[in-house]
N, C-alpha and C positions, 0 to 999 in steps of 0.2 A: 678574917674577923668572924668569930663564932659566938660572941657574947650577945645574943638576942633571942627573943622568944618567937616561936612560930606557932601556928594552929596545932601542930603535932608535938609541941614541947620545945625545950631549950635546944638551940642549934648545936651546942657543944655535945650534948648527949646524942643527938641524931648523927653527928659526924662520927662519933665513936661506934655507934650501932651500925653504921654503913660499912665499916671495915670488915675485911675477910676474917672468918673464924679460924683460918689455918694457924696452927700453933707456931710460935716464933722459931725460926730455924728450918722449918719445912718449906719445900718448894710448892708454890701455888699450882693448881691444876690448870691445864690449858682451857681457855674460855670456850663456852658453847659446845662442850663435849658430852653433856648429859642427854638423855632421851627427852627430857622435859625442859621447858624454858619459862622463866618468870617475866611477864610483861608489865611495864609501867606505862600507863596511858597518859598522853598529853593530847593537845588538840591543835588543829590548824586554825589560825586566826590572824587578824591584822597586827602588824608589828611596825616598828620604826624603820626608816629607810636603811639604817646601818645594819639591820638584822635580816636583810633579804637573803634567804638561803638558796635562792633559785639556781645559782651557779654551782652549788655543792650538792643539793638534794633535788630529787624529782618531786615537783609539787603538783597537786591535782589540777590547778589552774592558776593563771596569773591575773593580777590586778594592776590598774594604772595609778590609782590615788595613793595607795599604800601597798607595800609588799604583803603577800601571804606568807606567813611564817609559822613559828611554833609558840604556843602559849600553854600555860597550865589549864586544866579542865575547869569549866564553869560548874556551879552547883547543878545537880540533876541526877540522872540515872544512866548507867551503862549496861548494855545488853550484849551478850556474847553467846553464839551458838557454835558448839564444838562438833565438827564432823566425825571425830573419832568416837564420841559417845552419843551423839544425837541429842545432847542436853542443852538447854538454854539457861545461862547464869545471869542473875540480876544483881547489880551493885548500886548502892547509892554513893553520890559524890558530894564532898564538902571541902571547901577551901583548897581545891586543886588536887585532892587525893581521894582514893576510894575510902569511904567511911564505913559502910557495912556491906556484908555479903548477905543479900536478902533471900535468894532462892537459887537452887539448881535442880532442874528436873524437866519432865515432859508434860506434867499435868499441873497447871497453875491454879491457885486460889486467889480470890480478890484480896484477902488480907494476908500480907506476907511480912511478918515481923522478922527482924534481923536474926541470922543464924549465929551460933556461938563461935564459929571459926573465923580466923582473920580474913579480911577481904583481899585475898591473893589471886592473881590471874596467872595460874600455872597450867600449861597445856603441853601435850606431846608435840614434838617437832614434826611429826607426821600429819598433824591436823591441818584442816582448812577451817578458818574461823570466819564467822559473819558477825560484824560488830556494828553497833548503832548507839549514838548518844541521844538522849531525850531530856527536855526540860521537865516533863511530867512523867510520873510512873505509868507504864503501859497498863492497859486493861487486860483482863484475861483473854478476851477475844483477839486482841492484837498479838499477844504472846503466842497463842495457839496458831494464828494465821501463818507466822513465819516459821514456826516449828513444823507445821504439817505440809507446807508447800514450798518446795525448793525454788520455784520460779519467783515467789514473792520475796524471799530473803535475798536471792541473787539480784533482784531489781532494786530493792529498797535499802539493803544493808551493805556495809563495806566488806569486801572479800579480802581476807588475809591468808595467804598460803605460807605456812611455816616450813614446808618441806625443803626449800632451797637454803634454809638458814645454816650457815657455818661461820667459822671465825673469819673467813676471807670474803664471803659473799653476803652482803647485807644491803638491801635497797629499801627506800621509803615505800610504805609508811613505817617500816621497822628501822630503828636508829640505834647506833652505838652510843655509849655514854659520852664519847668525845663529841659527837654531833649535838647531843642535848646540851652539853656544857657550852658549846660555841653558839648555838642558835636559839635555845629556849629563852624567851624574852626575860622571864623572871630570874634567870640564872646568869645570863650573859653579862659581860662587863662593858661591852661596846654599846654606847647609846648616842643618839643624835646630839651634836653640839648645838647650843642655842644659836639661832640665826638672827642677824641684824635686820631691822626693818619690819619685824613681825610683831603682832600684839603679844603681850605677856602670856596670854592663854595659849597661843599657838605653839609656844615652846614647852608647854606642859606635856610630859610623856603620856601617851595613851589617853589624850584628852577626849577621844570619841566615846569612851566607855561610860555607860550610864545604867546602873551605878558603877563607880570605879572598881576595877578588879585587880589592876596591876599592883604587885608588891614585890620588892627585891628579896631574893632568898638565895640559898646555896643548893647545889645539886643534891646534897646529902639529905635534904628534906624529902626527896623522892627515893633515892637509893637506899635510905635507911629502912624502907619498907620491904626490901628484897629479903626473902627467907634465907636462913643461915646456910642451907645446902644449895642455894642458887647464887651465891655471891659472884661466881664467875660465869653464870648462865642466865643472864637477864638482858633484855633489850627494852628500849622505849618504843611505844606504839603511838603513832600520830593518828588521831581519830577525826573524822570529818565532823565539823560543826558549822554547816552552811547557814543555819538560822542565826548563830552567833555572829557570823561574818556579815549577814544582811542587816542585823540589828545595828552593828557597829557602823556600817556604811550609812544607814539612815540617820543615826545620831550624828555622825560626822557632817553630813549635809546640813542638819539643823544648826550645828555649830557655825559653819561657814556662813549660812544665811543670817545667823545672828550677828556675826561680825560685820556683815554688810549693812544690816539694819542699824547697828550701833554707829557705824560710820555715817550713815545717812542722817541720823538724828543729832550728830555732834555739831559743834560750832559755837559761836558766841551765844546764839540762841538756838533752840532745838530746830534742827532741819537746815541750818544755814550752810553746813558743809555740802550737802547734796545740792542745795539751791545754787550756791556759788559755782559748784563744779559743772552743773548742767548749763548755767549761763555762760561760763567760760568756754565750754565745748561748743556751744551754739555760736558764740562770737568768733571763735577760732574757725568754725566750719564755714563762715561767710567768706573767708579769705583763702582758705586752704583747699587744695584738691586732695581727695581721699583716693585710696586704691580702687574703691568701687566706682567712684566718679570717673576716674581715668579710664576704666574699662568701658563705661557707658558712652564716653566721648566718641568711640568708634561707630556707634549707632546713630549718634545725633549730628556729627559734623558733616558739612558739605565739602570740606577740603579733601580732595583725593590723596594728597601727600600725607596729611595727618592721619587719615583713615588707614593708609598703608603702613604708617609707622606703628599705630596701635595694634593692627592685626599682626604685624611681624613680631611685636612684643609678646603677644599671646602664644606664638608658635615657638618661641625660644625654649630650649630645654632647661630644666632645673639643674643646678642652682642659678644659672645665668639669668633666667627670667626674673626670679625674685630679686637678685642683686641689681639688675638693670632697672626694674620698676622702682625699687627703693631709692636708687640714685636719682632717677627722674623726679620723684616726689620731693626729695630733699631739696633739689635745685629749684623746682617750680614753686615751692612753698617758702623759700627763703625771703625774709624781709629785705627788699633791695636797698632801703635807706640804712638799716642797721648793719647790713652785711654787703657793703659796696665792693666792687673789684678794687685792687690796689691802684694807686695813682701812676701816671705815666712816668714820673720822675722817681719812683720808689727805688732806693738803692739796693733793695733786697731781691730784685727780679732775678729769676734764673738766667743762666747764660744764654740759653736758646731764645728766650724772650728778648733779652737785651740785643741780641744780634738781629732779631726781627725788627725791633724798633729802630735800630741804627740804619737798617736797610731802607726803611720808610723815610727816615730823615734825609738820607743821601740819594734817594731814588728820584725818578722823574715826576715829581708831584706838580700838577698844573699850576697850583697857586700855593702861596705860603699862608701862614697864619691859621685862620679857622679851619680850612680844609685839612691841613697837615695835623693840627691838633685833633680833629675828628678822626682821622685815619689812625693816629696813635692810640686814642682812647678805644677805638673799635678793636684794634689788635689786642690790647690788654684785656678787654671784655671777653673776646672770643677765647683767648688763652686761658683766662680764669674759668670760663664755662667748661672748657675741655678738661681742665684739672679737676673740677668738681664732679664731672661725669666719669672720672677715671675708674671707679668701681664697676661701671656698666660694661656690657659686652662690647669690645672694640669694633668688631665687624658691624654690629648694629649701629653704633655711633657713626662710623664712617659712611654707612649707607644712607642714613637719615640726617646727616649733619645740618644741611640747610634748613630742613623742616624743624629740627630741634632749636636752631638759632631763632627762627621765626616764632616758634611757640614760646620760647623763653622770653623774648622781647615783649610779646603780647601779654604774657602773665606778669612780667615786670611792671608794665604800665598799669595793668588792672590792680595790682597790689598797691602801687603808689597812690592811685586815685582813691582806692577803698580805705587804705590805712591812714593817709595823710591829706586827703581832699583832692578833688579833681580840678578845682578852680581856686584862684586867689581868694583867700578869705574863707574858703569852705573847710570845715573841720572834718577830719576822717575819724575812723574808729579809734585809733591810738590817741587822738586828742580828747576823746570822751571817757577813756578808762585809764586805770593805772596798769599799763600793759606789762611792765616787768613783774609786778606783783602777781598779775593773773597768770603769766607764763610760769612763774615759780610755783604758784599754787597747783596748777595742772600737772607740772612736772613731778611734784611731790605726791599727788594723789593717784596718778595713773598706775604706777607700779603696784600699789596696794590692790586696786580694783582688778587689774589684769591678773595678778596672782590669785585672788579669790575666785574670779570668774573661771579661770583655767582650772583651778582645783575643783570647782563645782562641776565643770564639764567632765573631768576625770571620774569624779564620784558617780555622776549620772551614768557614764559609760559602764562602770563596774556594776552598778545596780541593775542596769538593763541586761548585761551579760548574765548575771545571776538569774534573773527572771526568765529570759528567753532560752536559756539552757536548762530550764525546768528544775533548777536547783532548789528553789523554794518548795515546789510541789512534790519533789521526791523526798524532801527532808521533813515534810509535815504529814506523811501518810499515817503515822502512828496515832494521831488523834482519833478517838472513838466518837463517832457521830451519834451514838446512843447514850452518851454520858453528857449531861448538861454542863457540868463543870469543864469538861474537855472541849465541848463546843465553844464555850465562851473564850477559853484560852486559845483555841485555834483561830478564832475570828480576830481576837486582839493581836495575836502574833502576826497574822496577815496584815493587819493595819500597821503595826510597828515596822514591819519589814518593807512595806511597799508605799508608805505614806509619802506624799509630795514627789512621787516619781515622775509625774506628767508635767515637768517643769519647762519643757521646750517643744517646739514643733518636731524636732528630730526624735525626741523621746516618744512623743505621741505616735508618730509614724511607725516606730519600731514596735511599740506595744500593740497597735492595731494589726500589724503584720503577724505578730505572735498569736494574738487572739484569733485571727483568721485561720491560722494553722491549728489552733487548739481551742475552738469555740466552747467545747465542753467545760473548760476551766472557768468559764464565766458563771457556772452554777455554784452556788454557795456550798462549800465543804466537799466539793467533788474530789479534791485531793486526798480525802480521808478514806476513799473506797479502796478495796483490794485491787491489785493490778488487773486480775482477770475480769472483774466487774467493770473497772474503768474502760477496758478495751471494748467490752460488749456495749456498754451504755454510750460510749463515744460514737460508735458506729450508728446506733439508733438515733442519737442526737443530731448526727449529720443530716438526717432526713429533714429535720426542722430548719437547720441553717442553710440547706440547699433548696428549700421550697420556694424561696423568693416571694413574689407577689401572691402566690397561692396561699401563704399563711393568712393573709388578710381576707382574701376572697372566701375562704372557708374557715374563718376564725373560730367559730364554736367547736368544730370538729378537732382542730389542732389544739385548742385550749384543753379539751378533754384528754387528748393523747398526752400532752405535756404534763398534765396533772397526774396521770397514772404512771408515767415513765419511771419516776424515781421512787415510787411507793415501795417501801420495804428496804430501800437502800440509803436514802437521805431523809432527814426530817424536813417537814414543811415549816420553814422559818416563821411563817405567819401564825403558827399555832404555839410557838415558843414564847416565853416571858418577854415583856416589852424591852427589858434591858438587853436581852440577847438579840432581839430584832434591831435595836440601835447598833449593836456591835456588828451585825451582818451588813447593815447599811454603810457603816464606816469602812468595813473591810472592802466591799465592792466599790465604794467611793474612791479608793486609791487608783482604780483603773478606769472608772467611768469617764473622766475628762478626755481620755484618749479615744474612747468610743464616740463621744460627742464631736471630737475633732474629726474622726473618720466620717461621721455623718455629714459634717460640713463640707469635707472634701468631696464626698460622693454626690452631694447636691450640685456640684459645679456644672456638670453636663446637663442636669435637669434645668438649671437656670438658663443655660445657653439655648436650649430648645424653646423655653418660654420666650426668651428675647426675640427669637426668630418667628414667633407666632405659631410654633408647631406644637402639636399635642405630644408630650414627651412619652418615651417608651418606659412605662412603669416597671416592666420586668427587667429592663436594662438598668434602671435606677437601683433596684435591689441588688443587682450583681456588683454595683460599685460601692454600695454601703457595707459597713462592717458586718460580718456574718452573724454577730450576736444581736444586731439591731432588731431584726424581725421577731426574734424570740422575746426580746425586751418589750416589744409592743404587745405580744401575747400576755406576758406577765402583767403588764399594766392593765390590759383589758380584763383579765381575770380578777385582778385586785380591785379595780374600780367599777367592774360590771358594766363596761361600755361595749358598744358594737360598732362595726365599720360599715360604711356605705361608699359606693364608688362615686367620686366627684365628677361634675360636668366641667365643661371648658371654662365657665365663669368662675367656678370654685377654684380651679387650678390657677387661673390668672390672678385671682385675689391672693391665693397662697403665695404665688410667685412674687407679687409685689411686697408682701410682708417679709418673706424670706430674704429678698434682695435688700430690703431696708435693714434687716438685722445683720446680714452679712457685711454691708457697708460699714455699719457701726463697729462690728467686730474687727474688720480690717483696719479701721482707723485706730481703734484701741490697740490692736497688735502692733501697728506702726509706731505708736507712741511708746509702747513697751520696748520695742526693738531699738528705737532711738535712744531711750534711756539706758538700755543695756549696753549699747555701743558706746555711748558717752562715758559710761562707767569703765 
């Protein structure tokens, strides 16, 4: 189907233009035989699950929430340094294709109007290219930086060696046309089928894009750009766009959080769904044993047999441990009234149970009547219990059988009393609620929340991987900290890519650990510095982060050193316009909650020392705190013009009481949040 328009013109015309210029009847030349090659750039980006090229192509990294695949370029600029000529070429990008060829040379000017030539990326196959995508046009200083310094372009730009290219040997990021047809999202014909049980928005292709970029097209929209003399000598080039990936992941997280918020606000009246769900989970938790509670029983029980059972359960290898635990929980949480064992006279008993019952009936039972009936019922009960525990590890069941029977009977009585009343006339939980309706409601809601929360965890994992592997900071080096427009764009990009990343204790721990390895990245716009300057200043900044308690003891001297350290390298944010200062605060605010979390964790030993009436070791306290914390205090002292004095024992005691009170409230709040998250 070629009857549609594209940003480059009518598709039928583009299809015709993409064809080889070889006259009819003549044999086409062998591919990739010329000394030069025409490259068609695409990008790495998030794709649907059905378009995961990982098994076919080597990808720069893997993601858990969505596959990393191939997409058409975002609007922006593409820069290429050719080792054969030593020249840097600049192209503008529009609607997924090169729009203009802006410049090629070694001496750049600030104003670079389009050249008259077509924007073609044609290079000698003996070349080594260094390629980089950017949302903004580079400044003259950044262009000259990578032109003049091989170490800078090797570190910050994508290295592409064209020398190995031939018709047989092509490896990513260079791709044959057949690879692009199969895996390029805008061209591929395979897409995820709509899934049942999801919200309508979840089935929208590329729903994470803001603004939407995906549009279906044909490969000829790109191949029609190949020059006539390179129709058999072109390849696709997959360009790194880590900022695009991080933007998409952040937007994806916003979407999922939005679905959970919409769910929570839904119901007959706003908020009733979440209210009913939390109440249902609470009521259910009163009678049911969770996996966490089962593990805690080993610490709380005085029964040595039960303790041995639970400890042996923990030592089982997987998958036996998980299967056995699940079987135990299902049996212990089963409503004994709604799910009783079969009757003694049930005609559907298995043959071995029938034989066992017959043996009891014919055996030397001391008395008839009640005792025999009791023995028969007990035999059926134990047989039924063993069948329900069939998924569990057989050796474990055999070893702890008597303890399991005792535990089951104890839980059976507890459930009967709780659900149906312990005494005559006493009402149980199931008499006070519509239990079938509640169970059906929880059963319907749990899969949604489990799906969304698991997806959120995968997205968070991917975002943390991007951050802690320094992909954001290596992709934003090209912003010029001497240009106010670029400063604002850099700060807003940092906010967009890292917002709401500190959404869990695990995420906070990961970020604190990364900041402790890279404390210099806490300085606003540090990532814009040249690699050589970053290395030098990071070493000098380490003197501050390793000074510990000495920072505050000699605060005026350290404040002056900190003030002069970045002069000539980075702007003083406080001297910039108010809007830029707001952007800087928002950018750092994406990671600040993790630092606050790290401070709270570091204060734990401090609090223990105070509880024992000991004077805490302040130097040790600073070793446990995040490395950026001391410098943050210096920043605050300089900004607010405050000074520090050493506290006495009474001051420390008063501080300890205050901090303990705050920590207690934070722990309570965190427990409420954790419970709400678990019930979801």
